[in-house]
Every structure is written in C-alpha cells, then in structure tokens.
PDB file of N, CA, C and O in Angstrom:
ATOM      1  N   MET A   1      45.382 105.411 275.420  1.00  0.00           N
ATOM      2  CA  MET A   1      45.805 104.267 274.642  1.00  0.00           C
ATOM      3  C   MET A   1      47.319 104.274 274.535  1.00  0.00           C
ATOM      4  O   MET A   1      47.949 105.311 274.328  1.00  0.00           O
ATOM      5  N   GLY A   2      47.869 103.102 274.681  1.00  0.00           N
ATOM      6  CA  GLY A   2      49.301 102.950 274.470  1.00  0.00           C
ATOM      7  C   GLY A   2      49.565 102.502 273.047  1.00  0.00           C
ATOM      8  O   GLY A   2      48.634 102.335 272.260  1.00  0.00           O
ATOM      9  N   ASP A   3      50.809 102.309 272.722  1.00  0.00           N
ATOM     10  CA  ASP A   3      51.175 101.808 271.398  1.00  0.00           C
ATOM     11  C   ASP A   3      50.711 100.367 271.247  1.00  0.00           C
ATOM     12  O   ASP A   3      50.572  99.637 272.228  1.00  0.00           O
ATOM     13  N   THR A   4      50.476  99.974 270.007  1.00  0.00           N
ATOM     14  CA  THR A   4      50.125  98.578 269.747  1.00  0.00           C
ATOM     15  C   THR A   4      51.402  97.756 269.647  1.00  0.00           C
ATOM     16  O   THR A   4      52.410  98.210 269.106  1.00  0.00           O
ATOM     17  N   VAL A   5      51.345  96.559 270.170  1.00  0.00           N
ATOM     18  CA  VAL A   5      52.445  95.601 270.056  1.00  0.00           C
ATOM     19  C   VAL A   5      51.899  94.423 269.266  1.00  0.00           C
ATOM     20  O   VAL A   5      50.943  93.765 269.677  1.00  0.00           O
ATOM     21  N   ARG A   6      52.529  94.171 268.125  1.00  0.00           N
ATOM     22  CA  ARG A   6      52.035  93.145 267.212  1.00  0.00           C
ATOM     23  C   ARG A   6      52.856  91.872 267.320  1.00  0.00           C
ATOM     24  O   ARG A   6      54.055  91.907 267.596  1.00  0.00           O
ATOM     25  N   ALA A   7      52.185  90.742 267.098  1.00  0.00           N
ATOM     26  CA  ALA A   7      52.847  89.439 267.046  1.00  0.00           C
ATOM     27  C   ALA A   7      52.127  88.602 266.000  1.00  0.00           C
ATOM     28  O   ALA A   7      50.920  88.756 265.808  1.00  0.00           O
ATOM     29  N   PRO A   8      52.851  87.717 265.320  1.00  0.00           N
ATOM     30  CA  PRO A   8      52.203  86.899 264.295  1.00  0.00           C
ATOM     31  C   PRO A   8      51.178  85.944 264.895  1.00  0.00           C
ATOM     32  O   PRO A   8      51.266  85.547 266.057  1.00  0.00           O
ATOM     33  N   ALA A   9      50.225  85.597 264.079  1.00  0.00           N
ATOM     34  CA  ALA A   9      49.225  84.584 264.426  1.00  0.00           C
ATOM     35  C   ALA A   9      49.395  83.406 263.457  1.00  0.00           C
ATOM     36  O   ALA A   9      50.264  83.434 262.586  1.00  0.00           O
ATOM     37  N   ALA A  10      48.587  82.409 263.611  1.00  0.00           N
ATOM     38  CA  ALA A  10      48.717  81.195 262.803  1.00  0.00           C
ATOM     39  C   ALA A  10      48.410  81.429 261.318  1.00  0.00           C
ATOM     40  O   ALA A  10      48.992  80.769 260.457  1.00  0.00           O
ATOM     41  N   ASP A  11      47.510  82.354 261.017  1.00  0.00           N
ATOM     42  CA  ASP A  11      47.120  82.626 259.629  1.00  0.00           C
ATOM     43  C   ASP A  11      47.666  83.974 259.184  1.00  0.00           C
ATOM     44  O   ASP A  11      47.798  84.887 259.999  1.00  0.00           O
ATOM     45  N   ARG A  12      47.985  84.110 257.898  1.00  0.00           N
ATOM     46  CA  ARG A  12      48.571  85.351 257.392  1.00  0.00           C
ATOM     47  C   ARG A  12      47.586  86.514 257.439  1.00  0.00           C
ATOM     48  O   ARG A  12      48.009  87.668 257.361  1.00  0.00           O
ATOM     49  N   TRP A  13      46.310  86.254 257.563  1.00  0.00           N
ATOM     50  CA  TRP A  13      45.310  87.307 257.608  1.00  0.00           C
ATOM     51  C   TRP A  13      44.930  87.699 259.050  1.00  0.00           C
ATOM     52  O   TRP A  13      43.975  88.443 259.273  1.00  0.00           O
ATOM     53  N   CYS A  14      45.698  87.181 260.018  1.00  0.00           N
ATOM     54  CA  CYS A  14      45.464  87.501 261.435  1.00  0.00           C
ATOM     55  C   CYS A  14      46.770  87.898 262.105  1.00  0.00           C
ATOM     56  O   CYS A  14      47.851  87.572 261.614  1.00  0.00           O
ATOM     57  N   GLU A  15      46.669  88.597 263.218  1.00  0.00           N
ATOM     58  CA  GLU A  15      47.813  88.833 264.085  1.00  0.00           C
ATOM     59  C   GLU A  15      47.319  89.096 265.498  1.00  0.00           C
ATOM     60  O   GLU A  15      46.159  89.445 265.715  1.00  0.00           O
ATOM     61  N   GLN A  16      48.221  88.920 266.452  1.00  0.00           N
ATOM     62  CA  GLN A  16      47.941  89.200 267.856  1.00  0.00           C
ATOM     63  C   GLN A  16      48.351  90.646 268.122  1.00  0.00           C
ATOM     64  O   GLN A  16      49.486  91.033 267.845  1.00  0.00           O
ATOM     65  N   VAL A  17      47.435  91.439 268.655  1.00  0.00           N
ATOM     66  CA  VAL A  17      47.706  92.845 268.920  1.00  0.00           C
ATOM     67  C   VAL A  17      47.449  93.109 270.406  1.00  0.00           C
ATOM     68  O   VAL A  17      46.351  92.884 270.914  1.00  0.00           O
ATOM     69  N   THR A  18      48.483  93.589 271.082  1.00  0.00           N
ATOM     70  CA  THR A  18      48.371  93.907 272.500  1.00  0.00           C
ATOM     71  C   THR A  18      48.325  95.420 272.658  1.00  0.00           C
ATOM     72  O   THR A  18      49.157  96.135 272.101  1.00  0.00           O
ATOM     73  N   VAL A  19      47.353  95.902 273.416  1.00  0.00           N
ATOM     74  CA  VAL A  19      47.199  97.333 273.661  1.00  0.00           C
ATOM     75  C   VAL A  19      47.024  97.583 275.159  1.00  0.00           C
ATOM     76  O   VAL A  19      46.483  96.752 275.889  1.00  0.00           O
ATOM     77  N   ARG A  20      47.493  98.740 275.588  1.00  0.00           N
ATOM     78  CA  ARG A  20      47.293  99.176 276.969  1.00  0.00           C
ATOM     79  C   ARG A  20      46.216 100.252 276.940  1.00  0.00           C
ATOM     80  O   ARG A  20      46.341 101.260 276.244  1.00  0.00           O
ATOM     81  N   ILE A  21      45.165 100.023 277.702  1.00  0.00           N
ATOM     82  CA  ILE A  21      44.034 100.935 277.741  1.00  0.00           C
ATOM     83  C   ILE A  21      43.986 101.535 279.142  1.00  0.00           C
ATOM     84  O   ILE A  21      43.907 100.803 280.129  1.00  0.00           O
ATOM     85  N   ALA A  22      44.032 102.848 279.231  1.00  0.00           N
ATOM     86  CA  ALA A  22      44.045 103.523 280.529  1.00  0.00           C
ATOM     87  C   ALA A  22      42.837 104.438 280.659  1.00  0.00           C
ATOM     88  O   ALA A  22      42.467 105.140 279.718  1.00  0.00           O
ATOM     89  N   ASN A  23      42.237 104.419 281.824  1.00  0.00           N
ATOM     90  CA  ASN A  23      41.157 105.339 282.154  1.00  0.00           C
ATOM     91  C   ASN A  23      41.749 106.368 283.109  1.00  0.00           C
ATOM     92  O   ASN A  23      41.932 106.085 284.293  1.00  0.00           O
ATOM     93  N   THR A  24      42.046 107.548 282.606  1.00  0.00           N
ATOM     94  CA  THR A  24      42.678 108.588 283.423  1.00  0.00           C
ATOM     95  C   THR A  24      41.659 109.430 284.172  1.00  0.00           C
ATOM     96  O   THR A  24      42.031 110.302 284.957  1.00  0.00           O
ATOM     97  N   GLY A  25      40.373 109.176 283.935  1.00  0.00           N
ATOM     98  CA  GLY A  25      39.329 109.936 284.613  1.00  0.00           C
ATOM     99  C   GLY A  25      39.049 109.385 286.003  1.00  0.00           C
ATOM    100  O   GLY A  25      39.696 108.443 286.460  1.00  0.00           O
ATOM    101  N   GLY A  26      38.082 109.988 286.654  1.00  0.00           N
ATOM    102  CA  GLY A  26      37.730 109.574 287.999  1.00  0.00           C
ATOM    103  C   GLY A  26      36.532 108.651 288.070  1.00  0.00           C
ATOM    104  O   GLY A  26      36.193 108.153 289.144  1.00  0.00           O
ATOM    105  N   THR A  27      35.880 108.414 286.928  1.00  0.00           N
ATOM    106  CA  THR A  27      34.686 107.584 286.878  1.00  0.00           C
ATOM    107  C   THR A  27      34.956 106.332 286.056  1.00  0.00           C
ATOM    108  O   THR A  27      35.694 106.368 285.072  1.00  0.00           O
ATOM    109  N   ALA A  28      34.354 105.233 286.467  1.00  0.00           N
ATOM    110  CA  ALA A  28      34.541 103.978 285.733  1.00  0.00           C
ATOM    111  C   ALA A  28      33.939 104.071 284.332  1.00  0.00           C
ATOM    112  O   ALA A  28      32.892 104.687 284.128  1.00  0.00           O
ATOM    113  N   VAL A  29      34.617 103.453 283.382  1.00  0.00           N
ATOM    114  CA  VAL A  29      34.095 103.335 282.018  1.00  0.00           C
ATOM    115  C   VAL A  29      33.293 102.046 281.963  1.00  0.00           C
ATOM    116  O   VAL A  29      33.806 100.971 282.274  1.00  0.00           O
ATOM    117  N   ARG A  30      32.051 102.159 281.573  1.00  0.00           N
ATOM    118  CA  ARG A  30      31.162 100.995 281.553  1.00  0.00           C
ATOM    119  C   ARG A  30      31.137 100.281 280.211  1.00  0.00           C
ATOM    120  O   ARG A  30      30.869  99.081 280.149  1.00  0.00           O
ATOM    121  N   SER A  31      31.418 101.020 279.124  1.00  0.00           N
ATOM    122  CA  SER A  31      31.405 100.400 277.799  1.00  0.00           C
ATOM    123  C   SER A  31      32.159 101.285 276.817  1.00  0.00           C
ATOM    124  O   SER A  31      32.495 102.430 277.118  1.00  0.00           O
ATOM    125  N   GLY A  32      32.412 100.745 275.664  1.00  0.00           N
ATOM    126  CA  GLY A  32      33.100 101.492 274.625  1.00  0.00           C
ATOM    127  C   GLY A  32      33.536 100.567 273.516  1.00  0.00           C
ATOM    128  O   GLY A  32      33.276  99.364 273.549  1.00  0.00           O
ATOM    129  N   THR A  33      34.201 101.141 272.532  1.00  0.00           N
ATOM    130  CA  THR A  33      34.628 100.389 271.357  1.00  0.00           C
ATOM    131  C   THR A  33      36.095 100.641 271.091  1.00  0.00           C
ATOM    132  O   THR A  33      36.565 101.776 271.162  1.00  0.00           O
ATOM    133  N   LEU A  34      36.804  99.590 270.789  1.00  0.00           N
ATOM    134  CA  LEU A  34      38.198  99.654 270.383  1.00  0.00           C
ATOM    135  C   LEU A  34      38.234  99.373 268.885  1.00  0.00           C
ATOM    136  O   LEU A  34      37.753  98.332 268.437  1.00  0.00           O
ATOM    137  N   THR A  35      38.808 100.308 268.100  1.00  0.00           N
ATOM    138  CA  THR A  35      38.858 100.164 266.648  1.00  0.00           C
ATOM    139  C   THR A  35      40.294  99.970 266.208  1.00  0.00           C
ATOM    140  O   THR A  35      41.174 100.751 266.571  1.00  0.00           O
ATOM    141  N   PHE A  36      40.533  98.927 265.424  1.00  0.00           N
ATOM    142  CA  PHE A  36      41.858  98.607 264.898  1.00  0.00           C
ATOM    143  C   PHE A  36      41.916  99.000 263.430  1.00  0.00           C
ATOM    144  O   PHE A  36      40.969  98.762 262.681  1.00  0.00           O
ATOM    145  N   GLU A  37      43.036  99.608 263.014  1.00  0.00           N
ATOM    146  CA  GLU A  37      43.284  99.905 261.606  1.00  0.00           C
ATOM    147  C   GLU A  37      44.358  98.943 261.123  1.00  0.00           C
ATOM    148  O   GLU A  37      45.534  99.072 261.462  1.00  0.00           O
ATOM    149  N   THR A  38      43.925  97.976 260.323  1.00  0.00           N
ATOM    150  CA  THR A  38      44.810  96.917 259.852  1.00  0.00           C
ATOM    151  C   THR A  38      45.099  97.122 258.375  1.00  0.00           C
ATOM    152  O   THR A  38      44.186  97.275 257.563  1.00  0.00           O
ATOM    153  N   HIS A  39      46.383  97.121 258.039  1.00  0.00           N
ATOM    154  CA  HIS A  39      46.821  97.348 256.661  1.00  0.00           C
ATOM    155  C   HIS A  39      47.155  96.012 255.995  1.00  0.00           C
ATOM    156  O   HIS A  39      47.736  95.121 256.615  1.00  0.00           O
ATOM    157  N   VAL A  40      46.776  95.893 254.723  1.00  0.00           N
ATOM    158  CA  VAL A  40      47.140  94.732 253.915  1.00  0.00           C
ATOM    159  C   VAL A  40      48.393  95.124 253.141  1.00  0.00           C
ATOM    160  O   VAL A  40      48.366  96.047 252.327  1.00  0.00           O
ATOM    161  N   ILE A  41      49.493  94.414 253.402  1.00  0.00           N
ATOM    162  CA  ILE A  41      50.792  94.753 252.834  1.00  0.00           C
ATOM    163  C   ILE A  41      51.201  93.687 251.818  1.00  0.00           C
ATOM    164  O   ILE A  41      51.173  92.490 252.105  1.00  0.00           O
ATOM    165  N   GLY A  42      51.582  94.151 250.620  1.00  0.00           N
ATOM    166  CA  GLY A  42      52.009  93.244 249.559  1.00  0.00           C
ATOM    167  C   GLY A  42      53.444  92.778 249.742  1.00  0.00           C
ATOM    168  O   GLY A  42      54.156  93.255 250.626  1.00  0.00           O
ATOM    169  N   ALA A  43      53.860  91.845 248.903  1.00  0.00           N
ATOM    170  CA  ALA A  43      55.194  91.245 248.985  1.00  0.00           C
ATOM    171  C   ALA A  43      56.312  92.279 248.827  1.00  0.00           C
ATOM    172  O   ALA A  43      57.399  92.093 249.375  1.00  0.00           O
ATOM    173  N   LEU A  44      56.065  93.358 248.092  1.00  0.00           N
ATOM    174  CA  LEU A  44      57.075  94.396 247.887  1.00  0.00           C
ATOM    175  C   LEU A  44      56.940  95.543 248.888  1.00  0.00           C
ATOM    176  O   LEU A  44      57.599  96.573 248.744  1.00  0.00           O
ATOM    177  N   GLY A  45      56.095  95.370 249.894  1.00  0.00           N
ATOM    178  CA  GLY A  45      55.928  96.386 250.926  1.00  0.00           C
ATOM    179  C   GLY A  45      54.892  97.445 250.611  1.00  0.00           C
ATOM    180  O   GLY A  45      54.768  98.424 251.346  1.00  0.00           O
ATOM    181  N   ILE A  46      54.148  97.268 249.535  1.00  0.00           N
ATOM    182  CA  ILE A  46      53.123  98.242 249.148  1.00  0.00           C
ATOM    183  C   ILE A  46      51.886  98.041 250.029  1.00  0.00           C
ATOM    184  O   ILE A  46      51.423  96.918 250.227  1.00  0.00           O
ATOM    185  N   ASP A  47      51.366  99.148 250.549  1.00  0.00           N
ATOM    186  CA  ASP A  47      50.168  99.132 251.381  1.00  0.00           C
ATOM    187  C   ASP A  47      48.960  99.151 250.443  1.00  0.00           C
ATOM    188  O   ASP A  47      48.674 100.175 249.823  1.00  0.00           O
ATOM    189  N   TRP A  48      48.256  98.033 250.337  1.00  0.00           N
ATOM    190  CA  TRP A  48      47.168  97.896 249.382  1.00  0.00           C
ATOM    191  C   TRP A  48      45.818  98.351 249.928  1.00  0.00           C
ATOM    192  O   TRP A  48      44.962  98.804 249.169  1.00  0.00           O
ATOM    193  N   ALA A  49      45.628  98.233 251.228  1.00  0.00           N
ATOM    194  CA  ALA A  49      44.316  98.584 251.796  1.00  0.00           C
ATOM    195  C   ALA A  49      44.438  98.754 253.301  1.00  0.00           C
ATOM    196  O   ALA A  49      45.340  98.211 253.939  1.00  0.00           O
ATOM    197  N   THR A  50      43.510  99.519 253.848  1.00  0.00           N
ATOM    198  CA  THR A  50      43.369  99.637 255.296  1.00  0.00           C
ATOM    199  C   THR A  50      41.945  99.236 255.644  1.00  0.00           C
ATOM    200  O   THR A  50      40.984  99.768 255.087  1.00  0.00           O
ATOM    201  N   VAL A  51      41.819  98.301 256.562  1.00  0.00           N
ATOM    202  CA  VAL A  51      40.509  97.794 256.962  1.00  0.00           C
ATOM    203  C   VAL A  51      40.336  98.052 258.454  1.00  0.00           C
ATOM    204  O   VAL A  51      41.220  97.745 259.253  1.00  0.00           O
ATOM    205  N   ARG A  52      39.202  98.612 258.816  1.00  0.00           N
ATOM    206  CA  ARG A  52      38.912  98.881 260.224  1.00  0.00           C
ATOM    207  C   ARG A  52      38.015  97.782 260.787  1.00  0.00           C
ATOM    208  O   ARG A  52      37.025  97.390 260.169  1.00  0.00           O
ATOM    209  N   THR A  53      38.382  97.296 261.965  1.00  0.00           N
ATOM    210  CA  THR A  53      37.558  96.330 262.684  1.00  0.00           C
ATOM    211  C   THR A  53      37.381  96.844 264.103  1.00  0.00           C
ATOM    212  O   THR A  53      38.221  97.592 264.603  1.00  0.00           O
ATOM    213  N   SER A  54      36.303  96.450 264.749  1.00  0.00           N
ATOM    214  CA  SER A  54      36.005  96.943 266.090  1.00  0.00           C
ATOM    215  C   SER A  54      35.739  95.798 267.053  1.00  0.00           C
ATOM    216  O   SER A  54      35.269  94.726 266.672  1.00  0.00           O
ATOM    217  N   ARG A  55      36.054  96.060 268.302  1.00  0.00           N
ATOM    218  CA  ARG A  55      35.798  95.135 269.405  1.00  0.00           C
ATOM    219  C   ARG A  55      35.319  95.947 270.601  1.00  0.00           C
ATOM    220  O   ARG A  55      35.639  97.130 270.713  1.00  0.00           O
ATOM    221  N   PRO A  56      34.561  95.329 271.491  1.00  0.00           N
ATOM    222  CA  PRO A  56      34.177  96.049 272.712  1.00  0.00           C
ATOM    223  C   PRO A  56      35.386  96.249 273.619  1.00  0.00           C
ATOM    224  O   PRO A  56      36.269  95.393 273.686  1.00  0.00           O
ATOM    225  N   LEU A  57      35.421  97.380 274.313  1.00  0.00           N
ATOM    226  CA  LEU A  57      36.471  97.624 275.290  1.00  0.00           C
ATOM    227  C   LEU A  57      36.288  96.688 276.480  1.00  0.00           C
ATOM    228  O   LEU A  57      35.165  96.301 276.802  1.00  0.00           O
ATOM    229  N   PRO A  58      37.395  96.322 277.134  1.00  0.00           N
ATOM    230  CA  PRO A  58      37.241  95.539 278.361  1.00  0.00           C
ATOM    231  C   PRO A  58      36.623  96.435 279.437  1.00  0.00           C
ATOM    232  O   PRO A  58      37.234  97.420 279.850  1.00  0.00           O
ATOM    233  N   ALA A  59      35.440  96.102 279.882  1.00  0.00           N
ATOM    234  CA  ALA A  59      34.739  96.963 280.834  1.00  0.00           C
ATOM    235  C   ALA A  59      34.143  96.099 281.940  1.00  0.00           C
ATOM    236  O   ALA A  59      33.863  94.922 281.710  1.00  0.00           O
ATOM    237  N   PRO A  60      33.950  96.636 283.097  1.00  0.00           N
ATOM    238  CA  PRO A  60      34.210  98.024 283.468  1.00  0.00           C
ATOM    239  C   PRO A  60      35.693  98.264 283.715  1.00  0.00           C
ATOM    240  O   PRO A  60      36.437  97.353 284.078  1.00  0.00           O
ATOM    241  N   LEU A  61      36.100  99.504 283.513  1.00  0.00           N
ATOM    242  CA  LEU A  61      37.473  99.928 283.763  1.00  0.00           C
ATOM    243  C   LEU A  61      37.413 101.090 284.757  1.00  0.00           C
ATOM    244  O   LEU A  61      37.082 102.214 284.381  1.00  0.00           O
ATOM    245  N   PRO A  62      37.734 100.816 286.027  1.00  0.00           N
ATOM    246  CA  PRO A  62      37.626 101.862 287.052  1.00  0.00           C
ATOM    247  C   PRO A  62      38.503 103.074 286.727  1.00  0.00           C
ATOM    248  O   PRO A  62      39.522 102.955 286.047  1.00  0.00           O
ATOM    249  N   GLY A  63      38.088 104.236 287.226  1.00  0.00           N
ATOM    250  CA  GLY A  63      38.863 105.456 287.034  1.00  0.00           C
ATOM    251  C   GLY A  63      40.254 105.326 287.637  1.00  0.00           C
ATOM    252  O   GLY A  63      40.426 104.744 288.708  1.00  0.00           O
ATOM    253  N   GLY A  64      41.240 105.870 286.944  1.00  0.00           N
ATOM    254  CA  GLY A  64      42.613 105.850 287.421  1.00  0.00           C
ATOM    255  C   GLY A  64      43.321 104.515 287.279  1.00  0.00           C
ATOM    256  O   GLY A  64      44.364 104.299 287.898  1.00  0.00           O
ATOM    257  N   THR A  65      42.770 103.617 286.474  1.00  0.00           N
ATOM    258  CA  THR A  65      43.407 102.310 286.284  1.00  0.00           C
ATOM    259  C   THR A  65      43.711 102.082 284.803  1.00  0.00           C
ATOM    260  O   THR A  65      43.248 102.821 283.935  1.00  0.00           O
ATOM    261  N   ALA A  66      44.488 101.056 284.545  1.00  0.00           N
ATOM    262  CA  ALA A  66      44.829 100.678 283.167  1.00  0.00           C
ATOM    263  C   ALA A  66      44.764  99.162 283.048  1.00  0.00           C
ATOM    264  O   ALA A  66      44.875  98.438 284.038  1.00  0.00           O
ATOM    265  N   ARG A  67      44.586  98.711 281.846  1.00  0.00           N
ATOM    266  CA  ARG A  67      44.533  97.276 281.569  1.00  0.00           C
ATOM    267  C   ARG A  67      45.248  97.021 280.247  1.00  0.00           C
ATOM    268  O   ARG A  67      45.091  97.770 279.282  1.00  0.00           O
ATOM    269  N   THR A  68      46.027  95.960 280.223  1.00  0.00           N
ATOM    270  CA  THR A  68      46.676  95.527 278.984  1.00  0.00           C
ATOM    271  C   THR A  68      45.978  94.262 278.518  1.00  0.00           C
ATOM    272  O   THR A  68      45.784  93.324 279.291  1.00  0.00           O
ATOM    273  N   GLN A  69      45.602  94.246 277.242  1.00  0.00           N
ATOM    274  CA  GLN A  69      44.860  93.107 276.717  1.00  0.00           C
ATOM    275  C   GLN A  69      45.343  92.789 275.314  1.00  0.00           C
ATOM    276  O   GLN A  69      45.706  93.678 274.543  1.00  0.00           O
ATOM    277  N   THR A  70      45.339  91.504 275.002  1.00  0.00           N
ATOM    278  CA  THR A  70      45.734  91.040 273.668  1.00  0.00           C
ATOM    279  C   THR A  70      44.491  90.592 272.904  1.00  0.00           C
ATOM    280  O   THR A  70      43.657  89.845 273.417  1.00  0.00           O
ATOM    281  N   TYR A  71      44.393  91.065 271.673  1.00  0.00           N
ATOM    282  CA  TYR A  71      43.279  90.722 270.786  1.00  0.00           C
ATOM    283  C   TYR A  71      43.822  89.988 269.572  1.00  0.00           C
ATOM    284  O   TYR A  71      44.920  90.287 269.103  1.00  0.00           O
ATOM    285  N   THR A  72      43.066  89.036 269.064  1.00  0.00           N
ATOM    286  CA  THR A  72      43.373  88.433 267.774  1.00  0.00           C
ATOM    287  C   THR A  72      42.595  89.235 266.740  1.00  0.00           C
ATOM    288  O   THR A  72      41.365  89.215 266.719  1.00  0.00           O
ATOM    289  N   VAL A  73      43.328  89.943 265.880  1.00  0.00           N
ATOM    290  CA  VAL A  73      42.717  90.782 264.857  1.00  0.00           C
ATOM    291  C   VAL A  73      42.850  90.059 263.522  1.00  0.00           C
ATOM    292  O   VAL A  73      43.957  89.769 263.068  1.00  0.00           O
ATOM    293  N   CYS A  74      41.716  89.772 262.902  1.00  0.00           N
ATOM    294  CA  CYS A  74      41.714  89.040 261.636  1.00  0.00           C
ATOM    295  C   CYS A  74      40.904  89.798 260.589  1.00  0.00           C
ATOM    296  O   CYS A  74      39.924  90.474 260.903  1.00  0.00           O
ATOM    297  N   LEU A  75      41.336  89.668 259.352  1.00  0.00           N
ATOM    298  CA  LEU A  75      40.567  90.142 258.212  1.00  0.00           C
ATOM    299  C   LEU A  75      40.019  88.920 257.495  1.00  0.00           C
ATOM    300  O   LEU A  75      40.415  87.791 257.788  1.00  0.00           O
ATOM    301  N   ASP A  76      39.112  89.144 256.557  1.00  0.00           N
ATOM    302  CA  ASP A  76      38.653  88.032 255.733  1.00  0.00           C
ATOM    303  C   ASP A  76      39.836  87.489 254.947  1.00  0.00           C
ATOM    304  O   ASP A  76      40.636  88.260 254.418  1.00  0.00           O
ATOM    305  N   ALA A  77      39.952  86.186 254.868  1.00  0.00           N
ATOM    306  CA  ALA A  77      41.095  85.552 254.197  1.00  0.00           C
ATOM    307  C   ALA A  77      41.246  86.029 252.749  1.00  0.00           C
ATOM    308  O   ALA A  77      42.370  86.166 252.266  1.00  0.00           O
ATOM    309  N   TRP A  78      40.140  86.282 252.054  1.00  0.00           N
ATOM    310  CA  TRP A  78      40.221  86.690 250.644  1.00  0.00           C
ATOM    311  C   TRP A  78      40.858  88.066 250.489  1.00  0.00           C
ATOM    312  O   TRP A  78      41.333  88.398 249.403  1.00  0.00           O
ATOM    313  N   ARG A  79      40.882  88.872 251.543  1.00  0.00           N
ATOM    314  CA  ARG A  79      41.498  90.204 251.478  1.00  0.00           C
ATOM    315  C   ARG A  79      43.019  90.150 251.511  1.00  0.00           C
ATOM    316  O   ARG A  79      43.682  91.137 251.193  1.00  0.00           O
ATOM    317  N   VAL A  80      43.581  88.999 251.894  1.00  0.00           N
ATOM    318  CA  VAL A  80      45.027  88.874 252.080  1.00  0.00           C
ATOM    319  C   VAL A  80      45.527  87.699 251.222  1.00  0.00           C
ATOM    320  O   VAL A  80      45.723  86.600 251.741  1.00  0.00           O
ATOM    321  N   PRO A  81      45.734  87.921 249.923  1.00  0.00           N
ATOM    322  CA  PRO A  81      46.181  86.843 249.028  1.00  0.00           C
ATOM    323  C   PRO A  81      47.566  86.318 249.427  1.00  0.00           C
ATOM    324  O   PRO A  81      48.278  86.942 250.214  1.00  0.00           O
ATOM    325  N   LEU A  82      47.924  85.176 248.874  1.00  0.00           N
ATOM    326  CA  LEU A  82      49.248  84.605 249.118  1.00  0.00           C
ATOM    327  C   LEU A  82      50.337  85.629 248.837  1.00  0.00           C
ATOM    328  O   LEU A  82      50.259  86.369 247.856  1.00  0.00           O
ATOM    329  N   GLY A  83      51.337  85.673 249.682  1.00  0.00           N
ATOM    330  CA  GLY A  83      52.432  86.620 249.528  1.00  0.00           C
ATOM    331  C   GLY A  83      52.200  87.944 250.237  1.00  0.00           C
ATOM    332  O   GLY A  83      53.114  88.763 250.330  1.00  0.00           O
ATOM    333  N   MET A  84      51.002  88.163 250.734  1.00  0.00           N
ATOM    334  CA  MET A  84      50.686  89.384 251.460  1.00  0.00           C
ATOM    335  C   MET A  84      50.544  89.067 252.947  1.00  0.00           C
ATOM    336  O   MET A  84      50.432  87.905 253.337  1.00  0.00           O
ATOM    337  N   HIS A  85      50.551  90.113 253.768  1.00  0.00           N
ATOM    338  CA  HIS A  85      50.358  89.936 255.204  1.00  0.00           C
ATOM    339  C   HIS A  85      49.636  91.165 255.756  1.00  0.00           C
ATOM    340  O   HIS A  85      49.423  92.145 255.042  1.00  0.00           O
ATOM    341  N   VAL A  86      49.266  91.101 257.029  1.00  0.00           N
ATOM    342  CA  VAL A  86      48.579  92.222 257.666  1.00  0.00           C
ATOM    343  C   VAL A  86      49.475  92.856 258.719  1.00  0.00           C
ATOM    344  O   VAL A  86      50.328  92.200 259.317  1.00  0.00           O
ATOM    345  N   GLU A  87      49.257  94.155 258.930  1.00  0.00           N
ATOM    346  CA  GLU A  87      49.922  94.907 259.988  1.00  0.00           C
ATOM    347  C   GLU A  87      48.892  95.835 260.621  1.00  0.00           C
ATOM    348  O   GLU A  87      48.376  96.738 259.962  1.00  0.00           O
ATOM    349  N   THR A  88      48.597  95.614 261.883  1.00  0.00           N
ATOM    350  CA  THR A  88      47.690  96.498 262.600  1.00  0.00           C
ATOM    351  C   THR A  88      48.543  97.615 263.174  1.00  0.00           C
ATOM    352  O   THR A  88      49.311  97.406 264.114  1.00  0.00           O
ATOM    353  N   ARG A  89      48.404  98.797 262.604  1.00  0.00           N
ATOM    354  CA  ARG A  89      49.291  99.908 262.941  1.00  0.00           C
ATOM    355  C   ARG A  89      48.693 100.889 263.933  1.00  0.00           C
ATOM    356  O   ARG A  89      49.417 101.699 264.512  1.00  0.00           O
ATOM    357  N   ARG A  90      47.383 100.831 264.141  1.00  0.00           N
ATOM    358  CA  ARG A  90      46.773 101.813 265.020  1.00  0.00           C
ATOM    359  C   ARG A  90      45.540 101.225 265.690  1.00  0.00           C
ATOM    360  O   ARG A  90      44.801 100.437 265.100  1.00  0.00           O
ATOM    361  N   ALA A  91      45.343 101.625 266.922  1.00  0.00           N
ATOM    362  CA  ALA A  91      44.130 101.264 267.650  1.00  0.00           C
ATOM    363  C   ALA A  91      43.635 102.523 268.358  1.00  0.00           C
ATOM    364  O   ALA A  91      44.426 103.264 268.941  1.00  0.00           O
ATOM    365  N   THR A  92      42.328 102.762 268.305  1.00  0.00           N
ATOM    366  CA  THR A  92      41.739 103.908 268.978  1.00  0.00           C
ATOM    367  C   THR A  92      40.562 103.425 269.831  1.00  0.00           C
ATOM    368  O   THR A  92      39.933 102.409 269.536  1.00  0.00           O
ATOM    369  N   ALA A  93      40.289 104.172 270.882  1.00  0.00           N
ATOM    370  CA  ALA A  93      39.194 103.811 271.782  1.00  0.00           C
ATOM    371  C   ALA A  93      38.159 104.923 271.816  1.00  0.00           C
ATOM    372  O   ALA A  93      38.492 106.108 271.790  1.00  0.00           O
ATOM    373  N   ALA A  94      36.908 104.520 271.875  1.00  0.00           N
ATOM    374  CA  ALA A  94      35.796 105.460 272.079  1.00  0.00           C
ATOM    375  C   ALA A  94      35.018 104.971 273.290  1.00  0.00           C
ATOM    376  O   ALA A  94      34.437 103.887 273.270  1.00  0.00           O
ATOM    377  N   TRP A  95      35.012 105.781 274.347  1.00  0.00           N
ATOM    378  CA  TRP A  95      34.322 105.430 275.589  1.00  0.00           C
ATOM    379  C   TRP A  95      32.868 105.837 275.492  1.00  0.00           C
ATOM    380  O   TRP A  95      32.527 106.829 274.847  1.00  0.00           O
ATOM    381  N   SER A  96      32.021 105.066 276.134  1.00  0.00           N
ATOM    382  CA  SER A  96      30.611 105.476 276.193  1.00  0.00           C
ATOM    383  C   SER A  96      30.094 105.412 277.615  1.00  0.00           C
ATOM    384  O   SER A  96      28.928 105.720 277.862  1.00  0.00           O
TER     385      SER A  96
END
C-alpha cells in the first residue's frame, strides 16, 4: 500500500482518496478488502471520532503489478455536523 492522497468532495462528509495498491507476490490476488480509517475533525482541529469503512480491492491484481485507484469515501452525514470535516488518514489492505 502506498500513502493515501486526499482531495475534497462535494459534501463535507465525503472525500476523494487515491491509493496505490501493489501485489509484490508472484500470484494474482483474486479478492480482498481495503479498509479506510476516516477521522471526524472539529472546527478547532480536535479529532472527535475515527470511523472505519471497507471496500473490495480492485481484483484481479496480477503478481508483480500495481494499480492506483481513487475511491469516494463517505461517512453518514449526521456524523459530520456543520463546521466539521473528514480526513481519511490511513488505508490498509487484506488479501484473500
């Protein structure tokens, strides 16, 4: 996994997150899960909550290749009151 690159989305409870996913093994990955850790940040910079969301990995991913993909990561609107925003700070992958 590479670093996440964040960009704003149309709603304050969403953002565009681009990640680079690499399969360094010799066998194709047929499935897996990508988990995002998204923080709810208050107007004064206080981290109020961390919410995990999951998406399927882009598959198949042949061995020795990498793929960069952008995901729209959203939380429920009620979790992000006016004056707050989200920051997806981490993404992890679990291959199956």
